[in-house]
C-alpha positions as CSV (number, residue, x, y, z in Angstrom):
1,X,0.0,0.0,0.0
2,X,2.8,2.5,0.9
3,X,4.5,1.8,-2.4
4,X,1.3,2.4,-4.4
5,X,0.8,5.7,-2.5
6,X,4.4,6.8,-3.3
7,X,3.8,6.1,-7.0
8,X,0.6,8.1,-7.0
9,X,2.2,11.1,-5.3
10,X,5.0,11.0,-7.9
11,X,2.5,11.0,-10.7
12,X,0.5,13.9,-9.2
13,X,3.7,16.0,-8.8
14,X,4.8,15.3,-12.3
15,X,1.4,16.4,-13.5
16,X,1.6,19.8,-11.7
17,X,2.4,22.9,-13.8
18,X,6.0,24.2,-13.7
19,X,5.0,27.1,-11.5
20,X,4.1,24.6,-8.8
21,X,7.4,22.9,-8.8
22,X,10.7,24.2,-7.4
23,X,13.3,25.0,-10.0
24,X,17.1,24.7,-9.5
25,X,19.6,27.3,-10.6
26,X,22.4,26.4,-13.0
27,X,25.3,28.5,-11.7
28,X,27.6,27.9,-14.7
29,X,26.2,27.7,-18.2
30,X,27.6,27.5,-21.7
31,X,25.1,28.4,-24.4
32,X,25.1,28.2,-28.2
33,X,23.3,30.8,-30.3
34,X,22.8,34.5,-29.7
35,X,20.3,34.3,-26.8
36,X,20.0,33.0,-23.3
37,X,16.8,31.0,-22.6
38,X,15.1,30.4,-19.2
39,X,16.0,26.7,-19.4
40,X,19.7,27.6,-19.7
41,X,19.5,29.2,-16.3
42,X,17.1,27.0,-14.5
43,X,16.3,23.3,-14.5
44,X,12.7,22.2,-14.4
45,X,11.6,25.4,-16.3
46,X,8.8,23.5,-17.9
47,X,6.9,25.1,-20.8
48,X,8.8,28.4,-20.3
49,X,12.2,26.7,-20.9
50,X,12.5,28.1,-24.4
51,X,11.6,31.7,-23.4
52,X,14.4,34.2,-24.3
53,X,15.5,36.1,-21.2
54,X,18.7,37.9,-22.3
55,X,21.1,38.2,-25.3
56,X,24.1,35.8,-25.1
57,X,27.4,37.4,-24.2
58,X,29.8,38.4,-26.9
59,X,32.1,35.6,-28.2
60,X,35.0,35.0,-25.9
61,X,33.3,36.7,-22.9
62,X,31.1,35.8,-20.0
63,X,28.2,37.5,-18.4
64,X,27.3,37.1,-14.7
65,X,23.7,37.6,-13.4
66,X,23.0,38.6,-9.9
67,X,20.6,37.0,-7.4
68,X,18.2,39.9,-7.8
69,X,18.1,39.7,-11.6
70,X,17.6,35.9,-11.4
71,X,14.8,36.3,-8.9
72,X,13.0,38.9,-11.0
73,X,13.4,36.7,-14.2
74,X,12.0,33.6,-12.4
75,X,9.1,35.6,-11.0
76,X,8.3,37.1,-14.5
77,X,8.0,33.6,-15.9
78,X,6.1,32.2,-12.9
79,X,9.0,30.0,-11.9
80,X,9.2,28.7,-8.3
81,X,12.7,29.9,-7.4
82,X,14.1,32.2,-4.8
83,X,17.8,32.9,-4.1
84,X,19.1,31.3,-1.0
85,X,21.3,34.4,-0.4
86,X,22.4,37.6,-2.2
87,X,25.5,35.7,-3.3
88,X,23.6,33.4,-5.6
89,X,24.5,34.1,-9.3
90,X,24.8,32.5,-12.7
91,X,27.7,32.9,-15.1
92,X,26.9,32.4,-18.8
93,X,29.5,31.8,-21.5
94,X,28.8,31.6,-25.2
95,X,30.3,28.5,-26.8
96,X,32.9,29.6,-29.4
97,X,35.9,28.3,-31.2
98,X,38.9,29.9,-32.9
99,X,39.7,30.2,-36.5
100,X,43.5,30.5,-36.5
101,X,46.1,31.4,-39.1
102,X,45.9,28.1,-40.8
103,X,42.2,28.4,-41.6
104,X,42.5,32.1,-42.6
105,X,45.5,31.3,-44.8
106,X,43.7,28.6,-46.7
107,X,40.9,31.1,-47.5
108,X,43.3,33.8,-48.6
109,X,45.2,31.4,-50.9
110,X,42.0,30.9,-52.8
111,X,41.3,34.6,-53.0
112,X,44.8,35.9,-54.0
113,X,45.2,36.5,-57.7
114,X,48.7,34.9,-58.0
115,X,50.0,31.8,-59.8
116,X,50.6,29.2,-57.1
117,X,52.6,26.7,-59.2
118,X,55.1,26.3,-56.3
119,X,54.6,25.7,-52.6
120,X,52.7,28.7,-51.4
121,X,52.7,29.9,-47.8
122,X,50.9,32.8,-46.2
123,X,53.0,34.7,-43.6
124,X,51.0,37.0,-41.5
125,X,52.3,40.2,-39.9
126,X,50.5,39.1,-36.8
127,X,51.4,35.4,-36.2
128,X,48.9,35.4,-33.3
129,X,46.0,36.3,-35.6
130,X,42.7,34.6,-34.7
131,X,39.0,35.1,-35.2
132,X,36.4,33.9,-32.7
133,X,33.3,32.3,-34.2
134,X,30.3,30.6,-32.6
135,X,30.9,26.9,-31.9
136,X,28.1,25.9,-34.2
137,X,29.3,28.0,-37.2
138,X,31.2,26.7,-40.2
139,X,34.7,27.8,-41.3
140,X,33.2,29.9,-44.2
141,X,34.8,33.3,-44.5
142,X,34.4,36.3,-46.8
143,X,37.4,38.2,-48.1
144,X,36.9,41.8,-49.1
145,X,39.0,44.8,-49.9
146,X,41.9,42.6,-51.1
147,X,45.0,44.4,-52.1
148,X,48.0,42.4,-53.5
149,X,51.4,43.4,-54.9
150,X,52.6,40.7,-57.3
151,X,56.2,41.9,-57.1
152,X,56.6,41.7,-53.3
153,X,53.8,39.3,-52.4
154,X,52.5,41.8,-49.9
155,X,48.7,41.8,-49.2
156,X,46.0,43.4,-47.1
157,X,42.4,42.2,-46.7
158,X,39.3,42.3,-44.6
159,X,38.2,38.8,-43.4
160,X,34.7,38.3,-42.1
161,X,33.6,35.2,-40.3
162,X,31.4,33.4,-40.2
163,X,30.3,34.4,-43.7
164,X,26.8,35.9,-43.8
165,X,26.2,35.9,-40.1
166,X,24.7,39.2,-38.7
167,X,27.1,39.2,-35.8
168,X,30.1,38.1,-37.8
169,X,33.5,39.4,-36.8
170,X,35.5,41.5,-39.3
171,X,39.3,41.4,-39.0
172,X,41.8,43.3,-41.1
173,X,44.8,41.1,-42.0
174,X,48.1,41.7,-43.7
175,X,51.2,39.8,-44.6
176,X,53.1,38.3,-47.4
177,X,52.6,35.5,-49.9
178,X,55.7,33.4,-50.1
179,X,56.0,30.9,-53.0
180,X,58.8,28.4,-52.5
181,X,60.7,26.4,-55.1
182,X,62.5,23.1,-54.7
183,X,66.1,24.0,-55.6
184,X,69.0,21.6,-56.2
185,X,72.1,22.6,-54.2
186,X,75.4,20.9,-53.3
187,X,75.0,18.8,-50.2
188,X,78.7,19.6,-49.3
189,X,81.4,22.0,-50.4
190,X,82.5,21.3,-54.0
191,X,86.0,22.0,-55.3
192,X,86.7,23.8,-58.6
193,X,86.6,21.4,-61.6
194,X,85.0,18.6,-59.4
195,X,82.3,16.7,-61.3
196,X,78.9,16.8,-59.6
197,X,77.3,13.5,-59.0
198,X,73.7,12.8,-57.9
199,X,75.0,11.9,-54.4
200,X,76.5,15.3,-54.1
201,X,73.2,17.1,-54.7
202,X,70.3,17.6,-52.4
203,X,67.2,19.8,-52.6
204,X,65.9,22.6,-50.4
205,X,63.0,24.9,-50.4
206,X,63.7,28.6,-51.0
207,X,61.4,31.6,-51.6
208,X,61.0,32.2,-55.3
209,X,61.6,36.0,-54.7
210,X,65.2,35.2,-53.5
211,X,66.2,33.2,-56.6
212,X,68.1,34.9,-59.4
213,X,66.7,34.3,-62.9
214,X,69.6,32.1,-63.9
215,X,69.5,29.8,-60.8
216,X,69.4,26.1,-61.8
217,X,66.1,24.5,-60.9
218,X,66.4,21.1,-62.5
219,X,68.8,18.8,-60.7
220,X,69.5,16.9,-64.0
221,X,71.2,20.1,-65.2
222,X,73.8,19.8,-62.5
223,X,74.6,16.0,-62.5
224,X,77.7,15.4,-64.6
225,X,78.7,19.1,-64.7
226,X,81.9,20.4,-63.2
227,X,82.3,23.4,-61.0
228,X,83.9,26.4,-62.6
229,X,84.9,27.6,-59.1
230,X,84.4,26.3,-55.5
231,X,80.7,25.9,-54.6
232,X,79.3,26.2,-51.1
233,X,77.0,23.7,-49.5
234,X,73.3,24.3,-49.5
235,X,73.6,27.4,-51.8
236,X,71.8,27.8,-55.1
237,X,73.9,27.2,-58.2
238,X,73.7,29.6,-61.2
239,X,74.0,28.4,-64.7
240,X,77.5,30.0,-65.1
241,X,78.7,28.3,-62.0
242,X,79.0,25.0,-63.8
243,X,80.2,23.7,-67.1
244,X,80.7,20.5,-68.9
245,X,83.7,18.6,-67.4
246,X,87.2,19.6,-68.6
247,X,88.5,16.8,-70.8
248,X,91.5,18.7,-72.3
249,X,93.8,20.6,-70.0
250,X,96.2,23.4,-70.8
251,X,99.6,22.0,-72.0
252,X,98.1,18.5,-72.8
253,X,99.3,17.0,-76.1
254,X,96.4,16.3,-78.4
255,X,95.9,15.0,-81.9
256,X,94.6,17.7,-84.3
257,X,92.4,16.5,-87.1
258,X,91.8,18.8,-90.1
259,X,88.9,17.9,-92.3
260,X,87.8,19.6,-95.5
261,X,85.6,18.5,-98.4
262,X,88.5,16.9,-100.2
263,X,91.0,15.7,-97.6
264,X,91.7,14.8,-94.0
265,X,95.0,15.6,-92.2
266,X,96.3,15.1,-88.7
267,X,99.1,16.5,-86.6
268,X,100.2,16.7,-83.1
269,X,99.3,19.8,-81.1
270,X,99.5,21.3,-77.7
271,X,96.5,22.7,-75.8
272,X,96.9,26.3,-74.9
273,X,93.9,26.4,-72.6
274,X,91.4,24.1,-70.8
275,X,88.4,22.8,-72.7
276,X,85.3,20.8,-72.1
277,X,83.7,18.4,-74.6
278,X,82.5,20.4,-77.6
279,X,84.3,23.6,-76.5
280,X,86.4,25.7,-78.8
281,X,90.0,26.1,-77.5
282,X,93.3,27.4,-78.9
283,X,95.8,24.7,-79.8
284,X,99.3,25.0,-81.3
285,X,100.8,22.7,-83.9
286,X,104.0,21.3,-82.2
287,X,105.9,21.4,-85.5
288,X,104.9,24.8,-86.9
289,X,103.9,26.5,-83.5
290,X,101.0,27.9,-85.4
291,X,98.0,28.5,-83.1
292,X,94.5,27.7,-84.3
293,X,91.0,27.3,-82.9
294,X,89.8,23.7,-82.6
295,X,86.8,21.8,-81.2
296,X,87.4,19.4,-78.3
297,X,86.2,16.0,-79.6
298,X,87.8,13.7,-77.0
299,X,90.3,13.8,-74.1
300,X,93.2,13.7,-76.6
301,X,91.5,14.9,-79.8
302,X,90.6,18.2,-81.3
303,X,89.1,18.8,-84.7
304,X,89.3,21.6,-87.2
305,X,86.7,21.8,-90.0
306,X,87.2,23.7,-93.2
307,X,84.7,24.1,-96.0
């Protein structure tokens, strides 16, 4: 019998209107959206739980409501609640999240009118840049007032997030677009006349703006070349810094071949300067001491062609 009576009392209490039941204060609340509702502040708010009682605090901030304000709000909505003391209060925080430099940079890379055929990076003047958005919002952003200097990569813009929201934050951003290239460089110091092998070459990323127009970008254009002068490790190589390997050295004895349409002659000569394969060098006939220009055809052979 006692058990049945307890069940009956429970059913009767549940059937009473919210105003007849005591509500409990939620002293610390996190809300989503732009308003605070009665049910955020009080449990058992009943049918009035969805009633809007105040605007939500600004993103990244909190609002604290006093015992007097809470009592007046409860009374206005016929809620059975009274503060236990003047020290009762409720602190409300709006749920938010941060859009940092990575998210903002991704949006700017789409908006910038620049060819991004290399590895593009946005470097902000303010590395601590961030935009607070509601926790429920997407990462969508609007970019307006974009100014961009193709030569220097400098930019300025107004970024608004979340896009289309009436309470969106607008942030002015500035920085520089850096496009990097993979550049082949010596992995160690290289001596003059040393032939570069694939093992002696590595690749590093460098800003395109720092590269001279004649810097070698293709590593295949370095392999098999010899250094005209000592090369430093991890430094870009210009086209004039390398050449085909020297196969004839100054003072080497070589065979001079003279070819015309009607005859072929050969004589011994002496190289007067270094020469790579295919290079034109001065050689002297060892018998006549006459100097002529000849094309290096092999380590011990130069050729002269006459029409």
